[in-house]
LUMMI-138078 format. One record per residue (C-alpha): residue number from 1; residue in one letter; x, y, z. Coordinates in Angstrom, 1 decimal, padded with zeros to 4 digits. Example, Ala and Ser with C-alpha at 12.3 -4.5 7.8 and 13.67 -1.06 7.14 Angstrom:
% residues 2
NODE; 1; a; 012.3; -004.5; 007.8;
NODE; 2; s; 013.7; -001.1; 007.1;
END
This chain:
% residues 98
NODE; 1; x; 000.0; 000.0; 000.0;
NODE; 2; x; 001.0; 003.6; -000.6;
NODE; 3; x; 001.5; 006.0; 002.3;
NODE; 4; x; -001.9; 007.5; 001.5;
NODE; 5; x; -003.6; 004.1; 001.4;
NODE; 6; x; -002.1; 003.1; 004.7;
NODE; 7; x; -003.3; 006.4; 006.3;
NODE; 8; x; -006.9; 005.9; 005.0;
NODE; 9; x; -006.8; 002.2; 006.0;
NODE; 10; x; -005.6; 002.6; 009.6;
NODE; 11; x; -007.4; 005.8; 010.4;
NODE; 12; x; -010.8; 005.0; 008.9;
NODE; 13; x; -011.5; 001.9; 006.8;
NODE; 14; x; -010.1; -000.7; 009.1;
NODE; 15; x; -012.4; 000.6; 011.9;
NODE; 16; x; -015.6; 000.4; 009.9;
NODE; 17; x; -018.3; -002.1; 010.9;
NODE; 18; x; -018.3; -003.5; 007.3;
NODE; 19; x; -015.8; -005.6; 005.5;
NODE; 20; x; -013.4; -003.6; 003.5;
NODE; 21; x; -011.1; -005.4; 001.1;
NODE; 22; x; -007.7; -004.0; 000.2;
NODE; 23; x; -006.3; -004.6; -003.3;
NODE; 24; x; -009.4; -006.4; -004.5;
NODE; 25; x; -009.2; -007.9; -008.0;
NODE; 26; x; -012.3; -007.4; -010.1;
NODE; 27; x; -011.9; -008.4; -013.8;
NODE; 28; x; -008.6; -007.1; -015.0;
NODE; 29; x; -008.4; -004.3; -012.3;
NODE; 30; x; -007.0; -004.1; -008.9;
NODE; 31; x; -009.1; -001.8; -006.7;
NODE; 32; x; -007.3; 000.1; -003.8;
NODE; 33; x; -010.3; -000.7; -001.5;
NODE; 34; x; -013.6; -002.4; -002.1;
NODE; 35; x; -016.7; -002.5; 000.1;
NODE; 36; x; -018.9; -005.3; -001.3;
NODE; 37; x; -021.9; -004.6; 001.0;
NODE; 38; x; -022.2; -001.1; -000.5;
NODE; 39; x; -020.8; -001.8; -004.0;
NODE; 40; x; -018.3; 001.0; -003.5;
NODE; 41; x; -014.7; 001.1; -004.7;
NODE; 42; x; -012.3; 003.7; -003.2;
NODE; 43; x; -009.4; 004.8; -005.4;
NODE; 44; x; -006.6; 007.1; -004.2;
NODE; 45; x; -005.0; 008.7; -007.2;
NODE; 46; x; -001.4; 009.9; -007.6;
NODE; 47; x; -000.2; 012.3; -010.2;
NODE; 48; x; -000.2; 009.7; -013.0;
NODE; 49; x; -004.0; 009.7; -013.0;
NODE; 50; x; -004.1; 013.3; -014.1;
NODE; 51; x; -002.4; 013.1; -017.5;
NODE; 52; x; -004.4; 012.2; -020.6;
NODE; 53; x; -003.4; 008.5; -020.6;
NODE; 54; x; -004.3; 008.2; -016.9;
NODE; 55; x; -007.7; 009.9; -017.3;
NODE; 56; x; -008.5; 007.7; -020.2;
NODE; 57; x; -007.5; 004.5; -018.3;
NODE; 58; x; -009.5; 005.6; -015.3;
NODE; 59; x; -012.6; 006.3; -017.4;
NODE; 60; x; -012.4; 002.8; -018.9;
NODE; 61; x; -012.0; 001.3; -015.5;
NODE; 62; x; -014.9; 003.2; -014.0;
NODE; 63; x; -017.1; 002.2; -017.0;
NODE; 64; x; -016.2; -001.4; -016.5;
NODE; 65; x; -017.0; -001.3; -012.8;
NODE; 66; x; -020.3; 000.6; -013.3;
NODE; 67; x; -021.5; -002.4; -015.4;
NODE; 68; x; -021.3; -004.4; -012.1;
NODE; 69; x; -023.1; -001.7; -010.1;
NODE; 70; x; -019.9; -000.6; -008.4;
NODE; 71; x; -019.6; 003.1; -007.6;
NODE; 72; x; -016.1; 004.4; -007.7;
NODE; 73; x; -015.1; 007.1; -005.2;
NODE; 74; x; -011.9; 008.8; -006.3;
NODE; 75; x; -009.7; 011.1; -004.2;
NODE; 76; x; -006.3; 012.5; -005.1;
NODE; 77; x; -003.4; 011.9; -002.8;
NODE; 78; x; -003.2; 015.6; -002.3;
NODE; 79; x; -006.8; 015.8; -001.1;
NODE; 80; x; -006.3; 012.9; 001.2;
NODE; 81; x; -003.4; 014.6; 002.8;
NODE; 82; x; -004.7; 018.2; 002.8;
NODE; 83; x; -008.4; 017.4; 003.6;
NODE; 84; x; -008.3; 014.1; 005.4;
NODE; 85; x; -011.4; 014.7; 007.5;
NODE; 86; x; -013.4; 015.8; 004.5;
NODE; 87; x; -012.4; 012.8; 002.5;
NODE; 88; x; -013.4; 010.5; 005.4;
NODE; 89; x; -016.8; 012.4; 005.8;
NODE; 90; x; -017.5; 011.9; 002.1;
NODE; 91; x; -016.8; 008.2; 002.2;
NODE; 92; x; -019.0; 007.8; 005.3;
NODE; 93; x; -021.8; 009.8; 003.5;
NODE; 94; x; -021.7; 007.4; 000.5;
NODE; 95; x; -021.7; 004.4; 002.8;
NODE; 96; x; -024.7; 005.7; 004.7;
NODE; 97; x; -026.5; 006.3; 001.4;
NODE; 98; x; -026.0; 002.7; 000.1;
END
């Protein structure tokens, strides 16, 4: 796991009352985190996700996952580090809505 993934895992996801899988394989993709009970994938994106090739790859991945009813929540590593509480609140909001 990356530094950001460890931070999110140990400070939020590991403590949730639902099963959260790390590095979950679905099709040809490896999800950073997956919560099957809510059909939610959580992706933490580094800088490589913000160039043209990265955006195109992420769009294809999100389209594939949406075919299985999986909602992808994406957060940049910057946002996770600069706005950690807000990212956690957003994840919890989506979990409560599912």
